[in-house]
Backbone as a ProteinNet text record, in pm:
[ID]
protein_1_A
[PRIMARY]
XXXXXXXXXXXXXXXXXXXXXXXXXXXXXXXXXXXXXXXXXXXXXXXXXXXXXXXXXXXXXXXXXXXXXXXXXXXXXXXXXXXXXXXXXXXXXXXXXXXXXXXXXXXXXXXXXXXXXXXXXXXXXXXXXXXXXXXXXXXXXXXXXXXXXXXXXXXXXXXXXXXXXXXXXXXXXXXXXXXXXXXXXXXXXXXXXXXXXXXXXXXXXXXXXXXXXXXXXXXXXXXXXXXXXXXXXXXXXXXXXXXXXXXXXXXXXX
[TERTIARY]
-10645.3	-10552.5	-10419.5	-10314.5	-10185.9	-10073.3	-9953.6	-9835.3	-9801.3	-9800.5	-9759.4	-9610.5	-9539.2	-9395	-9352	-9256.6	-9199.7	-9065.7	-8976.6	-8846.6	-8846.3	-8794.2	-8779.4	-8638.5	-8552.4	-8414.4	-8346.9	-8294.9	-8225.5	-8319.1	-8448.5	-8546.1	-8641.7	-8658.8	-8758	-8872.3	-8988.1	-9104.4	-9190.5	-9226.6	-9311.3	-9426.4	-9549.5	-9666.4	-9768.2	-9806.9	-9918	-10046.8	-10117.4	-10237.1	-10352.9	-10412.7	-10532.4	-10622.8	-10656.8	-10715.3	-10844	-10927.7	-11055.9	-11038.1	-10921.4	-10889.8	-10778.1	-10764.2	-10661.9	-10520.7	-10502.4	-10373.4	-10325.1	-10419.6	-10382.6	-10312.9	-10220.2	-10133.3	-10185.4	-10226.2	-10275.6	-10159	-10187.4	-10084.2	-10028	-10117.7	-10074.5	-9981.5	-10014.2	-9930.5	-9794	-9789.1	-9658.9	-9572.5	-9632.8	-9558.3	-9509.9	-9595.2	-9558.8	-9447.9	-9449.8	-9342.4	-9208.6	-9209.5	-9086.8	-9034.4	-9124.1	-9084.2	-9028.5	-9094.5	-9049.4	-8911.3	-8890.7	-8761.1	-8651	-8681	-8584.1	-8548.5	-8649.8	-8626.7	-8538.5	-8566.5	-8485.6	-8343.6	-8328.9	-8196.2	-8107.3	-8166.8	-8088.5	-8063.9	-8124.9	-8111.2	-7993.9	-7890.1	-7769.6	-7792.4	-7898.2	-7926.3	-7993.1	-8047.6	-8126.6	-8036.5	-8064.6	-7996	-8089.3	-8215.7	-8313	-8431.5	-8473.8	-8601.4	-8694.7	-8799.7	-8888.7	-9024.2	-9072	-9203.8	-9297.2	-9420.8	-9523.8	-9659.7	-9767	-9900.3	-9991.1	-10090.8	-10192.4	-10303	-10363.2	-10473	-10427.3	-10509.7	-10485.3	-10399.9	-10386.2	-10308.3	-10175.4	-10073.1	-9951.5	-9985.9	-10016.3	-10069.9	-10120.8	-10233.9	-10290.2	-10237	-10133.4	-10070	-10132.1	-10124.5	-10170.9	-10320.6	-10358.6	-10500.1	-10549.7	-10650.9	-10712.6	-10856.6	-10890.2	-11027.9	-11100.2	-11232.4	-11314	-11284.3	-11267.8	-11244.1	-11113.2	-11009.2	-10879.1	-10885.8	-10953.3	-10961.8	-11041.4	-11152.4	-11235.3	-11164.5	-11081.5	-11008.1	-10874.2	-10838.4	-10711.1	-10591.9	-10610.6	-10500.4	-10408	-10448.3	-10364.2	-10231.1	-10223.4	-10097.6	-9985.5	-10020.6	-9919.1	-9841.3	-9896.6	-9828.9	-9700	-9685	-9562.7	-9462.8	-9497.7	-9406.1	-9278	-9169	-9040.7	-9047.7	-9128.5	-9140.1	-9267.6	-9336.9	-9454.2	-9413.9	-9511.7	-9484.1	-9422.4	-9472.5	-9422	-9271.5	-9227.4	-9085.9	-9000.1	-9053	-8975.7	-8952.9	-9053.4	-9037.2	-8937.4	-8949.4	-8860.8	-8715	-8690.2	-8552.4	-8498.2	-8583.8	-8539.9	-8508.9	-8585.1	-8555.4	-8421.1	-8397.9	-8273	-8151.9	-8163.4	-8049.8	-8050.7	-8139.4	-8149.3	-8021.7	-7979.5	-7853.2	-7873	-7995.1	-8022.8	-8061.9	-8063.8	-8103.9	-8256.5	-8305.2	-8449.2	-8505.1	-8604.6	-8666.6	-8816.2	-8869.8	-9012.4	-9074.5	-9167.3	-9246	-9383.8	-9399.9	-9518.1	-9627	-9714.9	-9816.8	-9934.2	-9948.7	-10059.7	-10029.5	-10131.1	-10108.9	-10034.4	-9944	-9867.8	-9890.8	-9947.1	-9991	-9927.9	-9893.2	-9842.7	-9715.1	-9713.9	-9596.8	-9549.1	-9642.5	-9605.9	-9531	-9557.5	-9488.7	-9355.4	-9355.1	-9232.7	-9119.7	-9152.4	-9048	-8981.1	-9042.9	-8979.2	-8849.2	-8837.6	-8714.6	-8596	-8623.4	-8517.9	-8480.9	-8555.6	-8529.6	-8413.7	-8354.7	-8242.4	-8287.2	-8404.5	-8450.4	-8602.6	-8667.6	-8813.5	-8862.3	-8955.5	-9026.2	-9174.7	-9254.4	-9396.9	-9480.2	-9604.9	-9704.6	-9749.3	-9798.2	-9849.2	-9980.9	-10037.3	-10158	-10124.1	-9995.3	-9953.7	-9958.7	-9980.5	-9954.7	-9903.5	-9848.1	-9780.9	-9836.7	-9874.2	-9942.6	-9897.9	-9868.6	-9830.4	-9918.3	-10040.5	-10138.9	-10126.3	-10003.5	-9981.9	-10037.5	-10003.8	-10046.5	-10198.9	-10265.6	-10412	-10475.3	-10400.1	-10448.3	-10401.2	-10326.7	-10280.3	-10150.9	-10082.9	-9955.4	-9844	-9729.1	-9611.7	-9541.4	-9446.9	-9379.3	-9310.2	-9304.3	-9237	-9162.8	-9107.5	-9037.4	-8908.3	-8850.8	-8731.1	-8757.3	-8883.8	-8917.3	-8884.1	-8877.8	-8849	-8711.6	-8623	-8489	-8471	-8510.6	-8483.7	-8556.5	-8679.8	-8755.9	-8688.1	-8639.6	-8577.2	-8445.3	-8375.9	-8252.4	-8280.7	-8390.3	-8424.4	-8480.2	-8574.4	-8649.7	-8641.3	-8561.7	-8550.9	-8650.8	-8619.3	-8699.7	-8842.1	-8857.7	-8991.2	-9083.9	-9034.3	-9116.3	-9147.6	-9048.9	-9071.2	-9175.5	-9165.3	-9260.6	-9401	-9409	-9540.3	-9615.3	-9540.1	-9601	-9616.2	-9508.3	-9505.8	-9579.6	-9580.5	-9649.8	-9789.4	-9804.4	-9928.7	-10012.9	-9966.1	-10046.1	-10085.6	-10002	-10031	-9991.9	-10070.1	-10040.7	-9926.2	-9835.2	-9730.4	-9767.5	-9782.9	-9819.2	-9699.1	-9724.8	-9616.4	-9520.2	-9574.8	-9491.7	-9403	-9460	-9382.1	-9276.3	-9311.8	-9216.8	-9095.3	-9116.5	-9005.8	-8920.9	-8988	-8917	-8835.7	-8884.5	-8818.8	-8716.6	-8701.7	-8603.8	-8649.1	-8778.3	-8829.4	-8840.7	-8871.9	-8872.7	-8780	-8736.7	-8641.8	-8708.9	-8827	-8901.1	-9048.2	-9129.1	-9274.3	-9315.4	-9393.8	-9436.9	-9588.8	-9640.3	-9786.1	-9853.2	-9968.7	-10037.4	-10062.8	-10106.8	-10141.6	-10019.6	-9899.9	-9777	-9694.3	-9746.1	-9662.4	-9614.4	-9703.1	-9664	-9559.6	-9582.1	-9489.5	-9354.8	-9358.4	-9235	-9154.2	-9220.9	-9147.6	-9084.1	-9152.9	-9094.4	-8970.9	-8978.6	-8863.6	-8747.1	-8778.5	-8674.4	-8603.6	-8680.3	-8620.9	-8534.5	-8582.8	-8505.9	-8372.6	-8376.5	-8253.8	-8155.8	-8205.6	-8119	-8061.1	-8135.5	-8092.5	-7968.8	-7934.5	-7816.7	-7687.1	-7698.6	-7578.3	-7503	-7369.5	-7291.5	-7329.2	-7369	-7419.5	-7314	-7191.8	-7090.8	-7053.6	-7042.1	-7003.2	-7120.4	-7242.2	-7359.4	-7381.1	-7373	-7392.5	-7278.2	-7155.8	-7042.6	-7058.1	-7107.4	-7128.2	-7240.4	-7346.6	-7456.7	-7409.4	-7320.9	-7272.9	-7192.9	-7125.7	-7055.7	-7154.7	-7269.2	-7370.6	-7454.8	-7497.9	-7582.8	-7496	-7399.2	-7302.4	-7351.8	-7267.9	-7309.4	-7338.5	-7267.3	-7292.5	-7434.1	-7474.4	-7609.4	-7714.1	-7689.6	-7786.1	-7803.6	-7692.6	-7700.5	-7776.9	-7752.5	-7823.3	-7972.9	-8010.5	-8151.5	-8223.7	-8155.8	-8217.5	-8240.7	-8144.5	-8159.4	-8275.5	-8287.9	-8399	-8531.9	-8537.5	-8661	-8698.1	-8600.1	-8628.3	-8682.6	-8624.2	-8669.7	-8811.4	-8836.3	-8971.9	-9073.1	-9038.3	-9130.2	-9167.5	-9071	-9100	-9206.6	-9195.5	-9292.9	-9429.3	-9430.9	-9556.8	-9627.3	-9552.7	-9612.1	-9675.3	-9604.6	-9656.8	-9786.6	-9787.8	-9906.2	-10023.9	-9995.8	-10103.5	-10176.5	-10112.4	-10176.7	-10249.6	-10242.3	-10307.4	-10456	-10545.8	-10690	-10731.1	-10662.1	-10695	-10665	-10555.7	-10522.7	-10624.4	-10658.9	-10755.8	-10888.1	-10930.5	-11056.1	-11046.1	-10934.2	-10915.4	-10917.4	-10851.8	-10843.9	-10977.1	-11050.3	-11181.6	-11277.3	-11264.9	-11348.9	-11318.6	-11190.7	-11148.8	-11176.8	-11145.2	-11150.4	-11252.3	-11305.9	-11383.4	-11521.4	-11581.2	-11717.4	-11721.8	-11623.3	-11615.8	-11472.3	-11454.3	-11320	-11279.4	-11148.9	-11097.9	-11144.3
10939.4	10920.6	10870.7	10942	10910.4	10976	10950.3	11022.8	11121	11248.7	11349.8	11374.9	11373.4	11398.1	11487.4	11574.8	11661.6	11715.2	11737.9	11795.4	11942.9	12023.4	12166	12204.9	12230.5	12261.9	12143.8	12165.5	12059.1	11983.2	12010.6	11952.9	11858.8	11738.6	11643.8	11639.6	11690.6	11701	11576	11519.4	11400.4	11429.5	11422.4	11464.4	11351.8	11318.8	11226.6	11299.1	11245.5	11313	11214.1	11187.1	11103.2	11170.2	11294.8	11384.7	11330	11268.3	11218	11106.6	11041.7	10934.3	10977.6	11107.1	11161.2	11118.2	11111.8	11074.5	10936.6	10845.3	10706.1	10648	10555.2	10504.5	10370.4	10367	10245.3	10166.2	10043.6	9963.6	10037.7	10099.9	10175.4	10288.8	10355.5	10466.8	10419.3	10299.5	10243.4	10222.5	10171.9	10154.6	10288.8	10390.2	10523.6	10584.9	10556.6	10604.3	10543.1	10413.9	10347.8	10415.5	10442.5	10508.3	10647	10721.5	10857.1	10855.3	10766.7	10759.5	10716	10624	10582.8	10698.6	10775	10888.4	10993	11024	11122.9	11073.7	10946.8	10890	10887.5	10866.5	10850.5	10982.2	11089	11219.4	11295.7	11315.3	11380.8	11526.4	11585.8	11726.1	11743.9	11635.2	11644.7	11640.1	11731.4	11736.6	11695.5	11739	11712.6	11632.9	11532.4	11464.7	11505.9	11577.9	11638	11568.2	11528.5	11467.6	11565.6	11574.7	11652.1	11593	11653	11602.9	11710.8	11669.5	11761.2	11775.2	11891.5	11910.9	11924.6	11875.8	11896.2	11788.1	11672.7	11561.7	11547.2	11505.3	11456.3	11318.9	11222.7	11093.7	11016.8	10949	10866.8	10724.2	10699.7	10568.8	10471	10344	10237.5	10246.7	10221.2	10217.3	10073.1	10051.2	9919.2	9927.6	9848	9845.1	9723.3	9730	9618.9	9491.7	9506.4	9389.3	9320.6	9398.5	9340.8	9267.3	9328.5	9267.6	9137.6	9140	9019.5	8907	8944.1	8843.5	8810.2	8890.3	8876.2	8895.2	8975	9000.3	9108.9	9178.4	9287	9236.6	9108.5	9057.2	9060.4	9060	9064	9194.8	9297.9	9428.1	9423.4	9327.5	9319.4	9220.9	9163.8	9070.6	9143.2	9068.4	9128.7	9208.2	9164.7	9235.8	9320.9	9332.9	9419.2	9565.1	9651.1	9793.1	9855.8	9817.7	9875	9853.5	9729.2	9697.5	9758.1	9762.2	9819.3	9968	10038	10180.5	10200.1	10119.1	10136.9	10113.1	10010.6	9985.9	10101.1	10159.2	10273.4	10394.4	10414	10523.8	10500	10377.2	10343.9	10367.8	10332	10340.9	10468.6	10560.7	10683.1	10765.8	10827.5	10902.7	11054.2	11100	11242.8	11279.2	11408.3	11454	11445.1	11366.2	11344.9	11447.3	11522.1	11625.3	11599.7	11602.9	11589.1	11723.2	11769.6	11888.9	11839.9	11820.5	11753.6	11858.6	11870	11975.4	11946.5	11822	11783.7	11650.5	11584.6	11458.9	11354.4	11282.6	11173.1	11049	10945.3	10827.5	10702.2	10607.1	10477.7	10489.4	10426.4	10426.1	10567.7	10660.2	10798.5	10863.9	10819.1	10870.7	10800.1	10668.8	10594.9	10625.1	10637.7	10658.6	10794.9	10888.2	11018.1	11003.9	10896.9	10871.3	10840.9	10809.6	10783.4	10907.5	11015.6	11138	11214.7	11302.9	11383.1	11509.3	11559	11686	11688.9	11722.5	11724.2	11851.9	11919.9	12031.6	12001	12063.6	12034.2	12158	12148.6	12250.3	12235.7	12345.4	12334.6	12258.2	12224.2	12140	11991.9	11960.3	11820	11749.7	11619.6	11533.1	11400.8	11318.8	11195.3	11079.2	10971.9	10860.2	10728.5	10629.9	10496.2	10393.5	10370.6	10289	10139.3	10089.9	9950.5	9851.1	9869.4	9773.4	9766.6	9880	9881.4	9805.3	9785.6	9709.7	9564.8	9527.8	9391	9364.3	9469.9	9450.1	9519	9538.2	9586	9695.4	9765.8	9876.5	9833.5	9927.6	9904.9	10031.6	10030.1	10146.9	10179.1	10082	10092.3	10170.7	10201.7	10283.8	10216	10081.9	10012.5	10049.8	10093.9	10136.6	10287.3	10340.1	10481	10575.2	10543.9	10634.4	10654.7	10546.3	10561.6	10636.1	10622.7	10698.7	10848.1	10880.2	11021.4	11086.5	11019.3	11086.8	11021.5	10913.8	10845.9	10732.2	10637.2	10515.1	10543.4	10625.1	10647.8	10715	10817.9	10887.3	10797	10717.5	10624.8	10520	10465.8	10363.3	10420	10545.9	10609.4	10602.4	10618.2	10611	10467.3	10389.6	10258	10150.2	10161.8	10062.2	10106.3	10235	10283	10367.9	10384.9	10448.8	10593.6	10662.8	10801.8	10893.9	10997.5	11097.5	11186.9	11218.1	11316.9	11444.7	11552.7	11679.5	11740.4	11843.2	11914.3	11973.9	12029.6	12089.2	11983.5	11868.1	11759.8	11708.9	11699.8	11652.7	11743.7	11873.3	11969.1	11952.4	11941.7	11927.3	11798.6	11693.4	11562.8	11542.8	11641.1	11632.3	11553	11523.1	11448	11537.9	11665.5	11765.5	11879.9	11955.7	12063.9	12198.6	12217.6	12340	12319.3	12404.5	12402.1	12535.3	12527.5	12646.3	12659.6	12779.7	12797.5	12748.2	12685.7	12623.6	12721.6	12842.9	12938.4	12994.4	12965.3	13010.6	12894.5	12773.3	12655.8	12645.3	12661.5	12647.4	12751.3	12874.8	12983	12964.2	12940.6	12931	12806.5	12697	12575.2	12588.2	12655.7	12679.5	12768.7	12869.2	12957.2	12879.3	12786.7	12704.2	12619.3	12554.9	12471.2	12555.8	12674.6	12764.1	12801.8	12828.9	12862.7	12745.5	12625.9	12508.3	12475.9	12509.9	12479.4	12557.8	12660.3	12741.1	12676.8	12573	12507.2	12433.2	12426	12354	12206.1	12162.3	12026.4	11921.2	11938.4	11833.7	11810.2	11918.7	11902.2	11856.4	11897.7	11854.5	11704	11653.8	11510.3	11428.6	11481.5	11410.8	11404.3	11513.7	11517.6	11423.7	11420	11327.5	11183.6	11152.7	11015.1	10972	11066.3	11033.5	10994	11061	11037.4	10913.9	10904.7	10793.7	10692	10635.8	10549.8	10405.5	10320.7	10183	10105.2	10137.9	10068	10096.4	10222.8	10259.3	10195.7	10196.5	10137.2	9987.6	9920.4	9776.7	9752.8	9837.5	9823.7	9848	9954.6	9986.4	9875.6	9817.2	9707.1	9588.1	9558.1	9446.5	9470.8	9593.5	9628.1	9611.3	9660.4	9646.8	9499.9	9416.6	9274.3	9208.5	9242.7	9185.1	9232.5	9361	9413.5	9345.9	9330.2	9270.5	9127.8	9052.1	8914.5	8911.9	9004.9	9009.1	9053.5	9155.2	9203.2	9092	9018.3	8908.7	8804.6	8771.5	8672.3	8721.6	8847.5	8902.6	8916.9	8944.6	8958	8826.5	8716.2	8585.2	8542.4	8625	8593.4	8629.7	8536.9	8565.6	8686.1	8710.2	8825.9	8956.4	8958.1	9076.8	9096.6	8988.7	8997.4	9053.5	9009.1	9058.7	9207.9	9248.9	9390.8	9478.8	9434.1	9514.6	9518.5	9408.5	9409	9499.6	9500.5	9587.5	9735	9765.4	9902.5	9949	9863.4	9907.3	9831.2	9720.3	9632.2	9681.2	9768.5	9813	9913.4	10002.1	10103.5	10120.5	10176.4	10213.1	10338.8	10356.8	10476.3	10601.7
14540.4	14650.7	14596.7	14633.8	14574.2	14652.6	14607	14650.1	14539.6	14570.8	14474.2	14490.3	14381.8	14389.2	14274.3	14304.5	14201.5	14249.8	14155.8	14189.7	14152.4	14245.2	14223.3	14266.4	14171.1	14203.8	14270.9	14392.5	14464.8	14559.1	14549.9	14643	14570	14625.3	14574.3	14674.5	14633.5	14721.8	14710.6	14824.2	14830.3	14925.7	14874	14951.6	14964	15088.3	15110.5	15070.3	14971.7	14921.4	14910.2	15024	15032.9	15136.4	15107.4	15207	15267.7	15186.9	15237.8	15340.1	15340.2	15435.4	15530.9	15552.7	15643.1	15601.3	15468.9	15409.4	15452.6	15478.6	15506	15383.4	15407.5	15301.7	15250.6	15123.8	15060.1	15001.5	14956.2	14889.1	14768	14691	14573.4	14613.8	14723.9	14769.8	14819	14878.9	14915.9	14791.7	14684.5	14559.3	14507.1	14516.8	14469.2	14554.7	14684.5	14771.8	14731.3	14698.6	14652.9	14526.6	14433.6	14308.5	14335.1	14424.8	14456.8	14520.7	14617.5	14684.8	14588.4	14497.9	14397.6	14305.2	14265.7	14175.4	14240.7	14366.9	14438.8	14456.2	14489.5	14518	14394	14278.3	14154.9	14082.3	14130.3	14064.9	14125.9	14048.3	14099.4	14138.8	14089	14121.3	14257	14311.1	14434.3	14557.2	14649.2	14778.3	14891.2	14884.9	14990.2	14937.1	15014.2	14989.9	15103	15067.3	15166.5	15163.8	15281.6	15296.7	15367.5	15318.7	15386.8	15349.8	15402.8	15375.5	15319.1	15242.3	15191.6	15296.4	15304.3	15397.9	15541	15633.5	15776.8	15840.6	15775.9	15831.5	15756.8	15830.4	15764.1	15708.1	15793.9	15750.9	15872	15853.6	15960.8	15957.5	15875.4	15875.2	15777.2	15809.8	15721.2	15694.4	15570.3	15532.4	15541.3	15624.4	15636.9	15587.8	15488	15440	15496.1	15496	15544	15464.3	15331.1	15246.7	15282.1	15305.7	15340.7	15473.3	15569.4	15701.2	15696.4	15625.2	15617.6	15542.6	15443.7	15367.2	15430.6	15533.3	15602.6	15508.6	15403.6	15310.5	15361.2	15467.3	15519.7	15571.6	15609.5	15664	15560.4	15431.7	15327	15327.9	15389.4	15390.7	15469.6	15557.8	15637.1	15578.2	15463.2	15399.1	15357.5	15347.7	15313.4	15183.7	15089.4	14963.4	14956.5	15069.3	15074	15071.8	15043.1	15029.9	15152.8	15269.4	15394	15407.4	15393.1	15410.1	15300.3	15179.5	15069	15090.4	15139.2	15169	15281.9	15385.7	15500.8	15463	15384.3	15342.2	15258.8	15177.4	15097.4	15185.4	15290.2	15382.3	15452.9	15493.7	15563.5	15473.6	15345.7	15254.5	15168.6	15199.3	15119.2	15132.5	15021.7	15018.9	15024.4	15013.4	15022.2	15165.6	15193.4	15326.2	15335.7	15431.8	15449.9	15547.9	15503.2	15586.2	15595.7	15717.7	15739.6	15774.8	15693.1	15723.3	15766.6	15896.1	15949.7	15972.7	15875.8	15875.7	15967.6	16012.2	16098.8	16165.2	16221.4	16293.3	16211.2	16278.3	16217.8	16303.1	16242.9	16316.8	16257.8	16345.1	16300.3	16219.9	16102.7	16014.5	15983.6	15965.9	15934.4	16049.3	16170.8	16288.8	16309.7	16307.4	16340	16242.3	16113.8	16014.2	16027.1	16096.2	16117.9	16197.3	16274.3	16348.2	16257.9	16130.5	16033.4	15953.8	15973	15897.9	15960.8	15881.1	15928.2	16001.3	15966.1	16022.5	16013	16124.6	16127.5	16195.3	16130.6	16192.8	16182.5	16267.8	16264.6	16290.9	16253.4	16283.5	16428	16486.4	16623.4	16629.9	16513.6	16510.1	16501.8	16489	16477.2	16611.9	16606.7	16721.1	16666.9	16755.2	16714.2	16795	16724.3	16789.4	16727.1	16813.1	16767.2	16838.9	16788.6	16860.2	16836.1	16830.2	16791.4	16892.8	17019.4	17121.5	17129.2	17116.5	17123.7	17008.3	16898.6	16783.6	16786.2	16890.6	16901.8	16828.7	16783.3	16715.2	16795	16735.1	16808	16728	16790.5	16723.1	16593.6	16499.1	16371.9	16331.7	16210.4	16159.9	16232.1	16301.9	16387.2	16515.6	16544	16661.1	16792.8	16796.1	16921.5	16977	16889.7	16931.4	16915	16800.8	16770.3	16865.9	16901.6	16988.1	17123.7	17183.4	17315.1	17305.3	17192.7	17173.9	17161.2	17095.1	17072.8	17198.1	17264.5	17371.2	17508.2	17520.9	17648.6	17661	17747.5	17758.2	17804.2	17907.5	17962.9	17862.4	17794.5	17694.7	17576	17534.9	17424.3	17461.1	17581.4	17624.4	17643.3	17681.8	17693.5	17561	17451.7	17319.3	17270.5	17278.4	17214.8	17293.1	17425.6	17507.8	17549	17579.4	17639.6	17545.8	17419.4	17314.2	17345.5	17422.1	17454.5	17338.8	17318.4	17216	17262.7	17172.4	17197.5	17121.9	17193.2	17131.3	17060.2	16980.7	16913.5	17016.1	17122.1	17227.3	17292.7	17324.7	17383.4	17286.8	17158.1	17057.4	17051.1	17064.8	17065.7	17191.8	17306.2	17433.8	17438.8	17373.2	17377.7	17265.9	17178.3	17071.5	16950.7	16941.3	16826.5	16703.7	16725.1	16618.7	16658.3	16558.9	16585	16606.8	16551.3	16575.5	16546.5	16608.3	16589.7	16528.4	16420.6	16347.7	16360.2	16386.5	16392.2	16264.6	16279.4	16165.6	16052.6	16085.5	15980.3	15908.3	15958.7	15893.7	15839.4	15854.2	15830.2	15685.7	15590.3	15449.4	15412.9	15451.3	15418.6	15488.5	15618.6	15696.6	15660	15635	15599.9	15461.3	15369.4	15237.4	15248.5	15335.4	15358.3	15419	15508.2	15569.3	15464.7	15376.5	15272.7	15178.4	15146.1	15060.4	15126	15256.1	15329.2	15329.2	15358.9	15362.9	15225.5	15120.6	14985	14942.8	15019.6	14986.8	15037.1	15119.2	15172.4	15061	15072.7	14970.6	14966	14850.1	14834.6	14868.9	14820.4	14834.6	14981.1	15058.3	15198.5	15285.1	15249	15325.6	15311.1	15188.6	15167.2	15227.3	15220.5	15281.4	15432.4	15491.8	15636.8	15678.2	15598.4	15629.2	15625.5	15530.7	15517.3	15639.9	15704.3	15829	15938.3	15938.7	16041.5	16008	15883.2	15837.9	15764.5	15831.4	15763.7	15752.5	15695.2	15668.4	15795.7	15905.5	16031.3	16080.6	16071.5	16115.4	16024.5	15894.7	15801.9	15830.4	15852.5	15881.8	16011.3	16112.5	16239.5	16221.4	16148.4	16128.9	16052	15952.2	15878.1	15969.8	16056.3	16149.6	16245.5	16295.1	16385	16312.4	16189.8	16110.9	16091.2	16058.6	16036.7	16163.2	16277	16403.4	16436.7	16418.3	16442.8	16351.2	16224.7	16127.7	16164	16215.2	16256.3	16366.1	16462	16571.3	16519.8	16432.9	16376.9	16300	16218.7	16141.4	16232.8	16338.7	16433.3	16497.9	16537.1	16602.8	16506.4	16379.6	16282.1	16257.6	16290.8	16277.4	16404.6	16507.6	16635	16626.4	16657.3	16651	16734.4	16844.1	16928.4	16855.3	16779.8	16700.5	16589.2	16521.4	16412.4	16463.4	16580.6	16638.3	16671.9	16728.8	16762.6	16639	16532.3	16411	16337.4	16338.1	16276	16351.7	16482.8	16564.1	16536.5	16511.8	16487.8	16346.2	16249	16109.5	16023.1	16071.2	15987.6	15949.6	16032.6	16003.9	15889.9	15887.2	15783.4	15740.5	15625.3	15582.4	15656.8	15673.1	15740	15667.9
[MASK]
++++++++++++++++++++++++++++++++++++++++++++++++++++++++++++++++++++++++++++++++++++++++++++++++++++++++++++++++++++++++++++++++++++++++++++++++++++++++++++++++++++++++++++++++++++++++++++++++++++++++++++++++++++++++++++++++++++++++++++++++++++++++++++++

């Protein structure tokens, strides 16, 4: 289980590859994501940083093991220097064009962080889920603000407060993704899309992105993340949250 990364021309490919666990993200994988994002950011040849998943899932989000829950070490994942926060800060300050090729379901962190991407397409087998409240925690990944900006307050609250699944069709209608590709054509069509985008002039594309993803937005997103993290940390110390998470994940590993 790992993050697979490789550069091909102007594209840096980053793949969630933990197929047996539905591409759940381990601590090791968070470290690998940081390394991948740093590598893409520092490579002058790279124009696009592309995220996708191996197998049928994009990613089922955070990996919680029985041992972590019983030892209560999972709370360290939300620490300022924990993998989760380090990855999120790198996404906020990333200088390349971030593209999500969502090949299947995206849950939790894997879903919320898509709101920070520049362009997202998905398979018709994908769905989007943020089950934070049901686990006794609260929205993260800047979703508390970004989701309502993208899809409106009611649709955002349906996901963030009431834990409802958003289908691929709904994601398209709500502006969360730009297009939906049939599952059996997804690999081929998404590769063709990346190839087409790769023909754009690099200097003007990056300059245009910088106008959109400027320092004011980065500062705002970091502030939102910090505020969300404070609430998550507080809730993770609540006995009611601990009981909910142990009931969900404590008997078996994901």
